[in-house]
N, C-alpha and C positions, 0 to 999 in steps of 0.2 A: 515341271520343276518341283522337287519336294521342298517342304518348308524347312527353314533353318532349325537346327536342333533346339535352339533357345525358344522356339515357338511352342514347345510342348510343356504341358503341365502334367503332373504325376498324380494318379489315383491309386489307392491301395486299400485292401481289406486285410492286410497282413497274412495273406495267402497267395495273392496274385497282384499284378500291377497292370495299369493301363496308362496310355499316354493320349492326351487330348490336345489338339492343335488350337491355335488362336482362331482358326476358321471354323471351329466347332466340330471337327472331325476326330473321332476316336480311331487312331491309326495303329494302335498296338494294344492287344489284350490277350493274355495267355490264361484262360480262366481256371485251369486245373490247379496250377501253382506257378510261381514266377518262372521256373525253368521248363514249363510245359509248352506244347505247340500253340501257336497263336491261332485265333479265329479272325482277328483283324491284324493284318501285317503290312498295310500300305507304307508304314515307316521304311520298309526294306524293298518294296516293289509296289508300284501303283496298282497292280492287278491283284494284290494279296489280301484285299478285304478292308472295309472301313464302315463306320456309321457316323454320318454327318447330320447335325441339326443346326440350322442357321437361317437367318433371313434370306429370302430369295434375292434381295438387293443388298449387297454388303455395305457396311458402314464402319464407323470407328468402334474399336473393341477395347474394353477395360476388363481386367481379370483380377481376382484375388481369392485366396483361401479364406473360408470362415475361420476366425481366429483360433489358433491352436489345433487345426484339423487339416486333413487332406481332402476336404470337400470343396470343390471348385465352383466359383460363381463367375460366369462370363456375361458381361452386359454388352449387347450390340446396340449402338446408337445409329439409327437409319433416318432417312428423310421422312419415313412414314411414322416413326416413333421409336421407342426403346423397349427392348425385351431382354430378360435375364434367363440364362440356361444354367441350372445348377446340376453338377455331375458328381457322382460318388459311386464307389463300390460298397455295397451295403454291408453293414455290420450284422452279426447275428442278432435277432430281436432280443432286446433286453440286456445285451452285452455292455459292460462298462469297464473302462480302464484296462487292466492287464488281461481281461477276458477277450479283448478285441482280437478277432481273427482265429480264435481257437476252433470255431465251427462255422466258418463263413458260409453263407448261403449261395455264393457265386452269382450275384445279381448286380448288374450295372443299372444304376438309376439315373434318369435324365428328366428333370422337371423344368418346364418352360413357363415363365411368368411374364404377363404383359405389364409394363411399367407406365408407358405413355402411348397415346395414339393407337393405331391399329396396324400391326406388322404382319405381312405375309411371310410364312415360314415354310421350310421344306425339310423333311426327314428322308435321308437317302441311306438305306441299310443294305449292305452287300457283304454277308459273312462268307469267309473263305477259310475253312478249317485246315489244320495240318500245314501251317505256314503257306497257305494259298494253294496247296495242291488239290484241294477238293472244292467243288461247287455243289452246295447242298440242294436237296429237294426242298421246296418250300410248300407247306401245306396250310391253307386257310382254315382256321378253326372256327366253330360256330359262335364263340364269344367275341369274335373280331380280332383275335390274335393270329400270329403266324408262327408255325413250327418249322424249324429248319433241322434237317437230319442228314448227316454225312459221316461215314466212318464211325469213330468213337464218340461223336459229338451230337448232342441235342441242344438246340437253342429255342427259347420261346420268347418272342417279341410281343409286347402288349402296349397299347396306348389307351389310357383310362377313358372310357366312353367313346372311343374312336374305333371304327372298323378299318382294319388294315388289309390291303390287297397285294397279293404277290404278283410280280411282273417278271416271269421266267426265273431269273437268278438273283433278284433283288426286290426290295420293298420301297417304293417311293410314295411319300404321303405329303400332300400340300395342305396346309391349314393356316388359319389366321388367328392371331392372338391380340385381343384388345386389352386395354389398361384394366388391371384388376382380375384378369382371367388367368387360369392355370390349366396347362395341358401336360400330363405326366406320362412318361414312358418307362418301362423296365424291360430289361433283357436278362433272362435267367438261363444259366448253363446247367446241364446235367450230363453224366455219361450216358451213352446210348442204351446201355443194357442194365441200368440201375433204376433208382427212384426217379420220378418225373421232376422237371425243373420246379424250383420253389415259386410260389405265387405270393408276392408281397404287394401291399398297397403303397405305391411309390412315395407319396407325400409323407405318410406316416413313417415309412422306412427311412426316408431321408432325415427326418427330425430325429429318429432314434440313432442314426449313424452319427449325426453331429453331436448328440449327447454322449455317445460312446467315446468319441475322440476328445471331447471337452473333459470327460472324466479322466482320461489318460493325461491330458495337459496338466491336471492338478498335481501330478507326480513330478513335474518339471520345476525344481526349486532353485534354479540358478538365478542369482541376483547380482552377478558381477558385470563387467564391462560388456557392451554390445549384447544386452540380454535378449532383445527381440531376435537378433540374428541367431544366437545360440539356441534359443528355444525352438525356433523354426527348424534349424538343422537337426535338433534332437527329434523333432516330429518326423522329419524325412527319414532319419535312421530307423525310427520305429516303423515307419511304412515299408522299409526295406527288410524288415524282420519277418521271417516265416514263423508265425506264432505257435504252430503245433509243436515245433522242435526247439525254437529259439535260434535257429540258424539265421545269419545275416547275409543277404546277397550283396555282391560287390556293386551291382547296378541292376536296373530293371530291364535292360535291353541286351541284345547281342549284335555284334558286327557293325555298330556305328564307328566309322573310321577315325583313326588318329589324324589322318590327312586325307582330304577328298581325292579319290582316285587311287589311294594307296591300298596296300594289302594287309596292313596291321589291324585287322578287324577281328576281334575275338569275342567269345561268348562270356559275359560276366555275370550270368544269372545263377551263380553257384556261391557257396560259402567258403571263402579263403580263411584259413586259420589266422593268418596275419590280420586281415580286415576285421575278423571277429574279435580278436584281442584288442585291436585299436578301438573298435566300437564299444567294448566294455569300458574302456577308459573314458571315452567321450560321454557315455551315458552316466558314468560315475560323476563327471563334472556337471552335466546338465540336468540330471534327475536322480532321485533316490534309487539305488540299484537293488530294489526289493527282490529281483529274480536272479541274483547272481548265482545262487546254488543251482537253479534249474539250467541256466545257460551254460555254466561250466560242466554240468552233467552231460549236456549235449556234446560238448567237445570231448569229454572223456570217453563216452560211448562211441562216438564217431571214430576216434583214433584207435580205440581198443588196445589190446596188449601190444607194447612196443618191443620189437626185436631188432634184428640187424638191418632190416630194410629202412630206407629213409622215411622219416615221419611224413605222412601224406600232407600235401600242400592245400588241397581243396577237396570239398565234398559236395554231393547233392544235398538237397535241403533236409532229407531224412537220414543222412549219413552215408549215402551211396558213394562208393569209391570209383567205380568204373565209369569214367566220363569221356569215353573215346570221342575224339574230335572228327567231324566230317563236314563236308560242304553241302549246302543246299543249292545245287547248281541251277535250279529253275528260277531262282530269285536274282534280280539284277543288282541288288544291294542299294544302300542309301546313296543317292547321287551317283549311281553307277559305280560304286566302290565295291568290288568283289575281292575275295569270296565272302559269302555269308556262311558263317560257321555255327554249328550246334555242337556242344561239348567243348572241352578245353584240354589241349594236349599237355598243359602244365601239370596235370595230375600225376604224371610220371617223373617229374623232375626232382632232383635233390636241391632243396633250398635251405641252407643251414641256419638262416635267421629265424625260421618259424618257431622252433622250440623256445627261443629266447623271447619272442613276442608273447607267447602263451604264458610262460612263467612270469614275465613282467606284469601281465594283466592280473594273474593270481596274486602277486605281491602287492599290487596297488589296491586290490579289493580284499586283502586277507582279513581285515577287521570285520567284514560282512560275512565271512565264511566260517566263523567260529574258532575257538581255541584249538579244537581238534578237527581236521579236515575229514570230510566224508571219504570212505575207503577208495572209491574210484578216483576222486580228485587227488588224494595223497599218492596213489600209485602212478597216476598220470605224471605228476610233477617229478617224482623220483625217476621214472622211466625216461622222461624227456631229458633230465639232467644227465643221466647215465649215457644216453645216446650221444649227447653233445660231448661229453668227456672222451668218448671213443672215436668221434668222427670229425671234430672241429678242424683238424689239419687237412681235410679233403677239399678239393675244389668243388664248386657248385654252380648253379645257374643264376644265383643272385636274386635280389629283391625285385628286379624288373623282368625276371623270367626270360632271360636270353634264350633264343632258340638256335644257338650255334654250338658252342663248346663250353664245358665246365672250366671255370677259372677261379682263382683265389680272390673273391670279392671282399673288399674292405668291410662293407656294412655287414656282410654275413659273419665275418670273424668277430666284429664288435658285438653282434647279438649272441654269438656263442659265449662271449665273456658275460654278457647280461644274464644269460640263462644260468650260468654257474654262480655268478655273484649273488643273484636274487635267490637262487636255491639255497645257498648258504644262509641267507637271512631267514628263509622259511623253514630251515631244518628242524627247529623245535616242534613244528606242527606236522612233520612228515614221517614220524614213526622210526622204527628200528633200522630201516634200510637207508635212511639218510646218511650221507658220508661227507659232512661239511669240510673236514680236513683235506681230503683228496680233491674235492670240488674246488676249494679255495686255491690250492696249489696249482691246479690246471688253469683256473681263471687268471692267475698271475702270469703263467706261461703264455696264455693267449694275449694278454695285455702287452707283454713285452714284445711279442711277435708283431702285433699291429703297430706299435710305436716305432719299431725298427723297420719293418718291411712296407708299411702302409704309406709312409712319408716319401714324397718324391721331390727332390731338391730342384729339379728343372721346373716343375710346375709350381713350386712353393706352396704345396698343399698335400693333404691326404687325398689320394686319388681313388679311382674306381676299383682298380685291380692292383695287386702287388706287382711291382716292376713296371707299371705303366704310368705315363704322364697324363693320361686321359682323365679329365675331371668328371665327377658324377655328383649330382646334388644329394645323393644319399649320404655323403660324408657329413651333411648337416645334422645327422642324428646323433653324432658323438656327444655333444653337450646335452642333448635332450634326454639321454639315458645315463648321464653322469659318468661317461667314460673319460671325458676331459672337460674341464671348464671352458666356457666360451672365451674367457680372458686369457687362456694359455696362448703364448705367442704363435705357435704353429696352428692352433685352432683359429685364432684371429686371421692369420694369413689364408687359411682354407676358406673361411667365410667370405673374405674379400675376393678371393679368386673365383669362387662360385658365383658371387654376385656380379663380378666384372665380366666373366667369360660366358656364363650360362644365363645371365639375366637378359631379357629381351624387351625391357621397358614396361612401364605401367605396373611395376611390382612383380611381374611374372618371371618365373625361373624354369628353364628346361631341365630335364633329367640329365642329358648329356649333350655334347656339341652338335650332333646331327639330328637331335630331336626336333620335329617340325614346329612344335608349339609349346607354350608355357604349360607346365603341369601344376595344377592347382595345389595339390598337397605339398609339393616342394616349395611353392611360393609361401605357404603358411609356415613351413619349417624355417625359412629364412626369417620370418617375423619373430619366431620363438628364439632363434639364435641371437638376433639383435637385442631382444629383451635381456637375455642372459649375459650379453657382452656389455651391458650398461648403457644401451642406446634406446630407451623406451619411447622417446618422442619419434625417432625415425621408424621404429617398429610399428607404432600406432599409425603413422602416415601410410606405411606400406600395407598394413592390414586393411585400411579403409580403401586404398586403391584396388587391391585384389578383390575385396568384397563387392565392388561395383560391377564385377563381371557376372554376378548372378542374373538370371533372367527376371522377367517382370513378376514372377510368383516365387522368387527366392530360391531357385534351383541352380545347382552347379552340375555340369557334365565333368568329364575327366580333364580336359585340356582347353586352352583358350588360344586362338590364332592371334599372334602378336600384331599382325598387320591390320586385320579386319575387326578383331574383337569377337569373332564368331566362336561359339562353343563347339567343341569337337569331342568325339569319343562317346562312349556309352553314358547314359543318363537316366535318372539322377545318380551320381557317383558317390558311393558311401565315403571313400577316402577323402574326397574334396570337402564334404560336410564335417567329417572327423577333423580335418585340418583346421577348418574355421573354428570349431569348438575349442580345440586344443590351444590355438593361438590366442583366442579371446581369454581363455583361462590363464595363460601365461602372462598376458598383459594385466590381468586382475591380481594374480598371486604368483609373482615371479619365482618364489622359492619353493613352491609346492608342486610335486609331481603328480 
């Protein structure tokens, strides 16, 4: 049986991500970059590779991150004594703050420290590159390390002062750690036909990595309500950022199911423009947005010149567009939930909310972008506004990326209004091509259409799709983007209907009626709506209930099972942590967007 999703902690070097279970096993690592092939994939199939370091006799486990970092410390308390294992993806030597991840050495550090007694330990290393399709040759090296080579991958495993021995397709090493003793390991990746893997001294590299994260923490200046939760969520979002380009991945994993045994298992290791825009707002709340120019430059370059084709929804981490989806049929999937997918078919969809999300992020951060925008940014905003002006009346797949048919989604139309409304506000910075008069007139037409066609008398609410009585939690965004005040009678009715019909207890809210679990982001949207509706005490109570669903190291996945409380879906999920930050800020500054 595979561990619960909540058992996993997240490591990041702002190039790639790894997941470490409470049992001390690294069950996911894609060392090339977040969306690259895994070398440890036991998360999705027990045969797909792992590296476990733990006592031979299990005991009680406590875990935490070093403050303000994604460096994990796991303490195992056993009958023989206690031992700590500290895990990290190494920062570039000497990197500090915003330099983190620009030139990651692709090294996994694991440092074992004896705390009390004398604890027998075992390291069990079984790399399986290319999502478990390859079993590498293992070569013992004269210095006691082991080199693994298969396909495009070279991995070098070292144990400081320890001679490691290969046993066919794995390396098992038993050792004992006494109080005050340290045994350090490092695993370095390199492409098969490039430079050899980096060689770092693990203890020194670990200290340098902690220092790099702590320097980044100093940019987190949030001092509002729930500061510890907000700062930690900002650290998680930083960890989900691919530093070389500024792209933000939606999650560190692929194909963790929304429902165990279900088939809604998607690859979230790409950068959605929607998530990117929301992340910019969250980091504006939680940290000084010193890199706003660079991050918006990534968006502008990735989008390129905008023509008649729909604005792309998502990209690879360096701006790649072709993200064809295919199944990895050799993998059984998490808890036998197939298919396991690589790529994401949503890249072909029309989602009309996306331009509005991006322009909204620019509007929120315009003070940091100068009185005159950089040419690429200026052209991007104008082109996005122009496309919305000409396409807002079309159906689309909506914010939840439906895989059936295009429809007239309420939230998409609202964000079309947002795009033009904020473009009008930005017009003085957009140059000669700005057309605020026409944009404003079309924005009013969109608004009138939403107010007329989005309301459903039978449901007593603004609903998912024009002409339908089906409720959708995305209607909660209307007050959040200033389309309607939360105190408007129809909006109050909508909020109440969503809470009554889509709420599943403990503060959780589903996206729609057949959704199997509470969606964390929607639950935090409800918190914001209650604040804006003049119910701050109830909003605060709801925030605290939803926040209890983080795991023991403060991570949210995508969804929460309302019956068991289990985390579901890909993890850690950027949207969930964005939702927490935004809701905490709303509780702190209700009138500030």
